[in-house]
C-alpha positions as CSV (number, residue, x, y, z in Angstrom):
1,D,0.0,-0.1,-0.1
2,R,2.9,2.5,0.7
3,W,3.7,2.8,-2.9
4,R,0.4,1.9,-4.4
5,D,-0.2,5.2,-6.2
6,Q,3.1,5.0,-8.0
7,L,2.4,1.4,-9.3
8,P,-0.4,1.8,-11.8
9,T,-0.5,-1.8,-13.2
10,L,-0.6,-3.4,-9.7
11,S,-2.9,-0.8,-8.4
12,G,-5.3,-1.4,-11.2
13,L,-5.2,-5.1,-10.4
14,M,-6.0,-4.4,-6.7
15,E,-9.0,-2.0,-7.6
16,R,-10.4,-4.6,-9.9
17,G,-9.9,-7.7,-7.6
18,S,-8.7,-8.8,-4.3
19,Y,-5.5,-8.6,-2.4
20,G,-3.8,-9.1,1.0
21,R,-1.2,-10.6,3.0
22,L,-0.1,-14.0,1.9
23,T,1.3,-15.8,4.9
24,S,4.2,-18.1,4.0
25,V,5.4,-21.4,5.2
26,I,8.1,-21.8,7.9
27,P,10.7,-21.5,6.7
28,P,9.8,-18.4,4.5
29,I,12.6,-18.9,1.9
30,T,12.7,-19.5,-1.8
31,V,13.6,-23.1,-1.6
32,P,11.2,-24.6,-0.6
33,A,8.4,-22.0,-0.4
34,W,7.8,-21.8,-4.2
35,S,7.3,-25.4,-4.5
36,C,5.0,-25.4,-1.4
37,M,2.9,-22.9,-3.1
38,M,2.7,-24.8,-6.4
39,A,2.0,-28.0,-4.7
40,S,0.0,-26.9,-1.7
41,K,2.5,-28.9,0.4
42,T,4.5,-28.0,3.6
43,P,8.3,-28.3,3.7
44,G,7.7,-31.4,5.9
45,D,5.5,-32.9,3.1
46,L,8.3,-32.2,0.5
47,G,11.2,-33.3,3.0
48,V,12.9,-30.0,1.6
49,Y,13.8,-27.6,4.5
50,G,16.0,-25.3,2.7
51,F,18.5,-24.9,-0.2
52,R,20.8,-27.7,1.5
53,N,19.3,-30.6,3.1
54,R,20.7,-33.6,4.9
55,S,20.2,-36.8,2.8
56,D,20.8,-39.1,5.7
57,H,22.2,-39.0,9.2
58,T,25.9,-39.1,8.4
59,Y,27.7,-35.9,8.9
60,E,28.6,-35.4,5.3
61,G,25.6,-36.7,3.3
62,G,23.7,-33.8,1.9
63,F,21.9,-32.4,-1.4
64,I,20.9,-29.1,-2.8
65,A,17.2,-29.0,-3.6
66,M,16.9,-29.3,-7.3
67,S,13.8,-30.4,-9.3
68,D,14.4,-34.1,-8.5
69,A,14.0,-33.4,-4.8
70,I,10.4,-32.3,-5.4
71,R,8.2,-35.5,-5.7
72,E,4.8,-33.9,-5.3
73,P,3.0,-32.9,-8.4
74,R,3.0,-29.0,-8.8
75,L,0.4,-27.0,-10.7
76,W,1.9,-27.4,-14.3
77,D,1.9,-31.3,-13.6
78,L,-1.7,-31.2,-12.7
79,V,-2.5,-29.1,-15.8
80,T,-0.6,-31.7,-18.0
81,R,-2.6,-34.4,-16.4
82,A,-5.8,-32.6,-17.2
83,G,-4.9,-32.1,-20.8
84,G,-3.8,-28.4,-20.6
85,S,-0.6,-26.8,-21.3
86,S,1.7,-24.5,-19.4
87,V,4.5,-21.9,-19.8
88,V,6.7,-22.2,-16.8
89,L,9.6,-19.5,-16.5
90,S,12.2,-19.2,-13.8
91,M,10.1,-21.1,-11.2
92,P,12.5,-22.0,-8.3
93,G,12.7,-25.8,-8.0
94,T,12.6,-26.5,-11.7
95,Y,16.3,-27.2,-12.6
96,P,16.8,-29.6,-14.4
97,P,13.5,-29.2,-16.3
98,R,11.2,-32.2,-16.5
99,P,8.9,-32.9,-19.2
100,L,5.4,-31.3,-19.3
101,N,2.7,-30.4,-21.8
102,G,4.1,-27.0,-22.7
103,V,7.5,-25.2,-22.2
104,M,9.8,-24.7,-19.1
105,V,12.8,-22.5,-18.6
106,S,14.5,-23.4,-15.4
107,C,15.4,-21.3,-12.4
108,F,18.2,-19.4,-10.5
109,L,19.8,-22.7,-9.5
110,T,20.7,-23.5,-13.0
111,P,24.6,-23.9,-13.0
112,S,25.3,-22.0,-16.1
113,I,24.0,-20.9,-19.5
114,D,25.7,-24.0,-20.9
115,S,23.4,-26.3,-18.8
116,K,20.3,-28.1,-20.2
117,Y,17.9,-25.4,-18.9
118,T,14.9,-25.8,-21.1
119,Y,12.1,-28.1,-22.0
120,P,11.9,-28.9,-24.7
121,A,15.7,-28.8,-25.5
122,A,15.1,-27.0,-28.8
123,L,13.6,-24.0,-26.9
124,R,17.2,-23.0,-26.0
125,D,18.0,-21.8,-29.5
126,E,14.7,-20.0,-29.8
127,I,15.4,-18.1,-26.4
128,E,19.0,-17.1,-27.6
129,D,17.3,-15.7,-30.8
130,V,14.9,-13.7,-28.7
131,V,17.1,-12.3,-25.8
132,G,20.7,-13.4,-26.5
133,E,22.0,-14.9,-23.4
134,Y,19.5,-15.5,-20.9
135,I,20.4,-14.5,-17.3
136,F,19.0,-16.8,-14.6
137,D,20.2,-14.7,-11.6
138,T,22.5,-11.9,-10.6
139,K,26.1,-13.0,-10.4
140,D,26.6,-11.6,-6.8
141,F,23.8,-9.7,-5.2
142,R,25.7,-9.6,-2.0
143,T,28.3,-6.9,-3.1
144,D,29.2,-3.4,-2.1
145,D,29.3,-2.4,-5.8
146,K,25.7,-1.2,-5.9
147,D,26.0,0.3,-9.4
148,Y,27.1,-3.0,-10.7
149,L,24.2,-4.7,-8.9
150,L,21.7,-2.4,-10.3
151,R,22.9,-2.9,-13.8
152,Q,22.7,-6.7,-13.4
153,V,19.2,-6.6,-11.8
154,Y,17.7,-4.5,-14.6
155,E,19.3,-6.4,-17.3
156,M,18.2,-9.7,-15.9
157,T,14.7,-8.5,-15.4
158,D,14.3,-6.8,-18.9
159,R,15.5,-10.1,-20.5
160,R,13.2,-12.2,-18.5
161,F,10.2,-10.1,-19.3
162,Q,11.2,-9.8,-23.0
163,L,11.3,-13.7,-23.0
164,A,8.0,-13.9,-21.1
165,E,6.2,-11.7,-23.7
166,H,7.6,-13.8,-26.6
167,L,6.4,-17.2,-24.9
168,A,3.1,-15.7,-23.9
169,E,2.4,-14.7,-27.5
170,T,3.8,-17.7,-29.3
171,K,3.1,-20.7,-27.1
172,P,-0.2,-22.1,-26.3
173,W,-1.1,-22.0,-22.6
174,T,-3.7,-22.8,-20.1
175,F,-1.4,-21.9,-17.2
176,F,1.4,-19.3,-17.4
177,A,3.8,-18.9,-14.4
178,M,6.8,-16.9,-14.1
179,V,9.0,-15.7,-11.2
180,E,11.2,-12.6,-11.2
181,M,14.1,-12.7,-8.8
182,G,14.7,-8.9,-9.1
183,P,12.7,-7.8,-6.1
184,D,14.4,-10.3,-3.9
185,R,17.9,-9.1,-5.1
186,M,16.9,-5.5,-4.7
187,H,15.7,-5.9,-1.2
188,H,18.8,-7.8,-0.1
189,G,21.1,-5.2,-1.7
190,F,19.3,-1.8,-1.1
191,W,17.0,-2.0,2.0
192,K,19.4,0.0,4.3
193,F,19.3,2.9,1.8
194,T,15.6,2.9,1.9
195,D,14.5,2.2,5.5
196,P,15.2,5.0,8.0
197,E,14.9,2.3,10.7
198,H,17.8,0.3,9.4
199,R,20.8,0.8,11.8
200,K,23.1,1.3,8.7
201,H,20.8,3.9,6.9
202,E,22.2,7.1,5.9
203,P,19.6,9.9,5.1
204,G,19.7,11.5,1.6
205,N,22.0,8.7,0.3
206,Q,22.2,8.2,-3.7
207,Y,20.3,4.9,-3.6
208,E,17.4,6.2,-1.4
209,H,14.8,5.5,-4.1
210,A,16.5,2.5,-5.6
211,I,13.9,0.0,-4.6
212,L,11.0,2.2,-5.5
213,D,12.6,3.1,-8.8
214,Y,13.0,-0.7,-9.7
215,H,9.4,-1.5,-8.6
216,R,8.1,1.3,-10.8
217,H,10.1,-0.2,-13.6
218,L,8.8,-3.7,-12.8
219,D,5.2,-2.5,-12.7
220,G,5.6,-1.1,-16.2
221,L,6.9,-4.6,-17.5
222,I,4.1,-6.4,-15.8
223,G,1.7,-4.0,-17.8
224,G,3.3,-5.0,-20.9
225,L,3.1,-8.7,-20.3
226,L,-0.5,-8.4,-19.4
227,E,-1.2,-7.1,-22.8
228,H,-0.7,-10.6,-24.1
229,A,-3.5,-12.0,-21.8
230,D,-7.0,-12.1,-23.0
231,D,-10.1,-11.0,-21.1
232,D,-10.7,-14.5,-19.9
233,T,-7.4,-14.6,-18.1
234,V,-7.3,-14.5,-14.2
235,V,-4.3,-12.8,-13.1
236,F,-2.3,-13.7,-9.8
237,V,0.6,-11.7,-8.4
238,V,2.1,-13.5,-5.7
239,S,5.3,-13.7,-3.6
240,D,6.8,-16.6,-1.6
241,H,7.8,-14.4,1.3
242,G,8.1,-10.7,2.2
243,A,10.9,-8.7,3.2
244,K,12.2,-6.7,6.2
245,R,15.2,-5.0,7.6
246,L,18.1,-7.1,8.8
247,D,19.4,-6.0,12.3
248,G,22.2,-8.6,12.3
249,G,23.1,-12.2,12.6
250,I,23.2,-14.7,15.5
251,R,26.3,-17.1,15.1
252,I,24.5,-20.2,16.3
253,N,27.5,-22.5,16.0
254,E,29.8,-19.8,17.9
255,W,27.0,-19.9,20.6
256,L,26.9,-23.7,20.6
257,R,30.7,-23.6,21.0
258,S,30.7,-21.2,23.8
259,E,28.1,-23.3,25.8
260,G,30.2,-26.5,25.4
261,L,27.9,-28.0,23.1
262,L,30.0,-27.9,20.0
263,A,33.7,-29.2,20.0
264,T,36.2,-28.6,17.2
265,L,39.2,-30.5,16.1
266,A,41.3,-27.4,15.7
267,E,41.0,-23.7,17.0
268,P,39.7,-21.4,14.4
269,N,42.2,-18.9,13.0
270,G,39.9,-16.1,12.7
271,V,36.4,-16.4,11.3
272,S,36.1,-19.9,10.1
273,S,33.4,-22.5,9.1
274,L,33.1,-25.8,10.6
275,R,34.4,-27.3,7.5
276,D,37.6,-25.4,8.0
277,V,38.3,-26.5,11.5
278,G,36.6,-29.9,11.6
279,V,34.1,-31.1,14.2
280,D,35.1,-33.3,17.2
281,W,31.8,-35.4,16.8
282,P,32.1,-37.7,19.9
283,K,32.3,-34.6,22.1
284,T,29.5,-32.6,20.2
285,T,25.8,-32.3,21.3
286,A,24.4,-30.2,18.4
287,W,25.4,-28.1,15.4
288,G,23.7,-25.5,13.2
289,E,23.2,-25.1,9.6
290,G,21.3,-22.4,7.5
291,G,21.3,-18.8,6.9
292,Y,17.9,-17.1,6.9
293,Y,17.0,-19.3,9.8
294,A,18.9,-21.9,11.8
295,R,18.4,-25.7,11.3
296,V,19.8,-27.2,14.6
297,F,20.7,-30.9,14.6
298,L,21.4,-33.1,17.7
299,N,24.1,-35.8,17.6
300,V,22.1,-38.8,18.8
301,Q,23.4,-42.3,19.7
302,G,22.2,-44.8,17.3
303,R,21.2,-42.3,14.7
304,E,24.5,-40.2,13.9
305,P,27.7,-42.3,13.5
306,E,29.2,-40.9,16.6
307,G,26.2,-39.7,18.5
308,L,26.5,-38.4,22.0
309,I,22.9,-38.1,23.2
310,S,21.2,-41.2,24.2
311,A,17.5,-41.8,23.0
312,D,16.4,-41.5,26.8
313,E,18.0,-38.0,27.1
314,Y,17.0,-36.8,23.6
315,E,13.6,-34.9,24.4
316,A,15.1,-33.3,27.7
317,V,18.1,-32.1,25.8
318,R,16.1,-30.8,22.8
319,D,13.8,-28.9,25.3
320,D,16.6,-27.5,27.2
321,L,18.4,-26.5,24.0
322,A,15.2,-24.7,22.7
323,R,14.8,-22.8,25.8
324,R,18.4,-21.5,25.9
325,I,18.5,-20.7,22.2
326,A,15.2,-18.6,22.6
327,A,17.0,-16.7,25.3
328,I,20.0,-15.3,23.2
329,P,19.9,-11.6,23.2
330,D,20.8,-8.9,20.6
331,D,24.2,-7.2,20.5
332,A,23.0,-4.7,23.2
333,G,21.9,-7.5,25.6
334,N,18.2,-7.0,25.0
335,P,15.8,-9.8,24.3
336,I,14.6,-10.6,20.9
337,P,11.2,-12.5,20.1
338,T,13.0,-15.8,18.8
339,K,10.8,-18.7,18.1
340,V,12.2,-22.3,18.3
341,Y,10.1,-25.0,16.8
342,K,10.3,-28.8,16.8
343,P,9.4,-30.0,13.2
344,E,6.5,-32.0,14.3
345,E,4.8,-28.8,15.8
346,L,4.9,-27.4,12.2
347,Y,4.5,-30.4,10.0
348,S,2.1,-33.4,10.5
349,E,4.6,-35.7,8.7
350,P,8.0,-34.4,8.5
351,K,9.8,-36.3,5.7
352,G,13.3,-36.7,4.8
353,V,15.9,-35.6,7.5
354,A,14.2,-32.7,9.3
355,P,16.2,-30.4,11.7
356,D,15.6,-31.3,15.4
357,L,15.1,-27.6,16.0
358,I,13.9,-24.9,13.6
359,V,15.1,-21.4,14.8
360,V,13.6,-18.2,13.7
361,F,15.7,-15.4,15.3
362,G,14.1,-12.2,16.4
363,D,11.0,-12.4,14.1
364,L,13.4,-12.5,11.2
365,L,15.0,-9.3,12.1
366,W,18.1,-11.4,12.8
367,R,19.4,-14.2,10.7
368,S,21.4,-17.3,11.4
369,V,25.1,-17.2,10.7
370,G,27.1,-20.3,10.9
371,T,30.7,-19.3,11.3
372,I,32.8,-19.6,14.5
373,G,36.1,-17.8,15.7
374,G,37.2,-14.2,15.2
375,D,36.5,-11.4,17.6
376,E,32.8,-10.9,16.8
377,G,31.3,-12.9,19.5
378,I,27.7,-14.4,19.2
379,Q,26.2,-11.4,17.5
380,T,27.4,-10.0,14.4
381,L,26.4,-7.1,12.2
382,E,28.1,-8.7,9.2
383,N,26.6,-11.6,7.1
384,D,28.9,-14.5,6.5
385,T,28.1,-14.8,2.8
386,G,28.6,-10.9,2.0
387,P,26.7,-7.6,2.5
388,D,23.1,-8.1,3.1
389,D,20.6,-5.4,4.2
390,A,17.3,-7.4,4.4
391,N,15.8,-10.7,5.7
392,H,12.8,-12.4,4.6
393,A,9.5,-11.7,6.3
394,Q,6.8,-14.2,7.0
395,D,4.1,-12.5,5.1
396,G,4.3,-11.9,1.4
397,L,1.4,-10.5,-0.7
398,Y,-0.9,-11.7,-3.4
399,I,-3.2,-9.8,-5.8
400,V,-5.8,-11.6,-7.9
401,A,-8.2,-10.2,-10.7
402,G,-10.1,-11.3,-13.6
403,P,-13.3,-12.7,-14.7
404,G,-15.3,-14.2,-11.6
405,V,-13.2,-12.3,-9.1
406,E,-15.1,-9.5,-7.4
407,A,-13.5,-6.3,-6.3
408,R,-13.5,-7.2,-2.7
409,G,-10.4,-5.4,-1.5
410,R,-8.4,-6.9,1.4
411,A,-8.7,-10.6,2.2
412,D,-5.7,-12.4,3.7
413,A,-4.6,-15.8,2.6
414,H,-1.9,-18.4,3.0
415,L,0.5,-19.5,0.4
416,L,-0.7,-23.1,0.5
417,D,-4.2,-21.7,-0.7
418,I,-2.9,-20.6,-4.1
419,A,-2.7,-24.0,-5.9
420,P,-6.3,-25.1,-4.9
421,T,-7.5,-21.7,-6.0
422,V,-5.9,-21.9,-9.4
423,L,-7.1,-25.4,-9.9
424,E,-10.7,-24.4,-9.1
425,I,-10.5,-21.5,-11.6
426,L,-9.2,-23.8,-14.2
427,G,-11.8,-26.4,-13.4
428,I,-9.3,-29.0,-12.6
429,E,-10.1,-31.4,-9.8
430,E,-8.0,-31.0,-6.8
431,P,-6.0,-34.0,-5.8
432,S,-6.2,-35.4,-2.2
433,G,-3.7,-34.2,0.3
434,M,-3.4,-30.6,-0.5
435,R,-2.8,-28.7,2.7
436,G,-4.5,-25.3,1.5
437,Q,-7.9,-24.6,0.4
438,S,-9.3,-22.5,-2.5
439,I,-10.1,-18.9,-1.5
440,L,-12.3,-18.4,-4.6
441,P,-15.4,-18.6,-2.5
442,L,-14.1,-15.6,-0.7
443,L,-13.5,-13.8,-4.0
444,A,-15.9,-14.9,-6.4
445,V,-18.9,-12.8,-7.6
446,R,-22.1,-13.9,-5.8
């Protein structure tokens, strides 16, 4: 709403339809949230808890959540089964692309332009004819070179929308889905320049309007794309999470180490990763992984190769650890509203190797940092993967407008409700087991 009067395309959709907060899953991160939205399944259903996941209970086994990690059908799979066709562009969780009735261009996790990133394979040559070298993501959005980042984001966005217009015009489709990574990269790269409440904000800086200017540009591109949709098209604008300022990071492994719960084989020489120093597993109770939130794993006898915690002690240790983590303060010693979850509290059936504890620091104003050593202590104002001004927020947004959708204004929803709603609009039977429910009854003309 803050910039609504400066974004005519989105504002027009809001006036014609309904909109509101779209509460994300926990964790509210790109992987797995987009796949959760497209399948109406929780991270526990998917067995995917972040970009990197444990594949077993060894200390080294892990995988990055590519398309083969998602075993539940997503919207385009269901459209294919119903005889429809889809255009899927840059949807996270689609590399490598899998067959569908339609076309697919894979996501920001595509390793390089030399990868097989399209379905069908012949689409790649067509893309190069239309936009030249396709850009999956910015090369480095955590950089101090903000002019370089701006150029990258605009070039990536412009090429993606150029391709989107081409595909919308030349390919048959029942369902058209694209994801633009630009807003996420702009938020991470420029939040402190825009938000007066950010601790690193400098009033009157040259990038003060960078995020707004980008969204104005994006609004115009969305308007151009919608010119390729006919009057029977229902339009959704959705986000997998929101964004908010980042106050700092909690060095979860440094805290575990300071509490005597994590032992290393060598002393860190400055700021180090666990891989740099090695973990003394027989003496370790717990360790942490993850960036936007912390995934804390316990070292359990009979489960991990060199487990320390007995099965009888497990729940007591887990409860005690959750209580102590929740009490970690900010850099001034003030309490922060940290929430620590057990996976079974969030998901009815956590599949795969779920973390023993899922930690959301300070209502996501603080993130998890995995490094140890150095002079920073438990709290840090620097991110271990480069400059970052923003973290993800639990609530994103949605806008929906089109035939059958009344101008009802504000009506909040959950990310898991999107797929059932789309299926109802398309007249496709919803498969059993979807976690959300269609919000069309709230939106439809009565």
